[in-house]
C-alpha angles and dihedrals in degrees: 000000000000089000090057090054090051092050092052093047094045093049093046097042098032088220140078094230095093095040088051089050090053089050093050093047091050094045091051096044095246100129112111095177135359124181135173136205112221139176125188091352094306121117110232101172145006136202127190134188125196133183120274130176126223108207118201128179091274110021150020116239119200116226140153129254121215116226164144098031125168142176125191109262090235090059101041122119090034098100097259094123091047092048090051091051094047093045094046095048090051090050089051092049090050090052091053097248112162110202137024123193130204120186117186116168097256100045141015119220135186122192117198107218088187114037114246095021098110116091112253112241094027127250145210115295119217122194122200117287089249090075090065096046100060 
């Protein structure tokens, strides 16, 4: 099944960087949640969360970072990515996770899965070391 994830990520991203990141996170036990969208036995999309830390002046708050996420180009704009996000956030809420982070280049977002769990005043977010090695 891991090869299917790599195929989806490679086709969507047109590079091996993100598929290599997924491999590293898996090998090092740093996958908090991984889900796929499938149809007829074929994997159409994949979403992954890994641990991050928000460091404030007086504490370190554990959270989860979203990404990488990919949907086959032939199946994009059909709601698969949105469905993966909605289903995965619900799964994280059910597990009692508190915070989820998303960090696209143009904006940084934090979603409190449990109200009041984000540190007031913000902090520095640190992703797993694997993000700097690919």
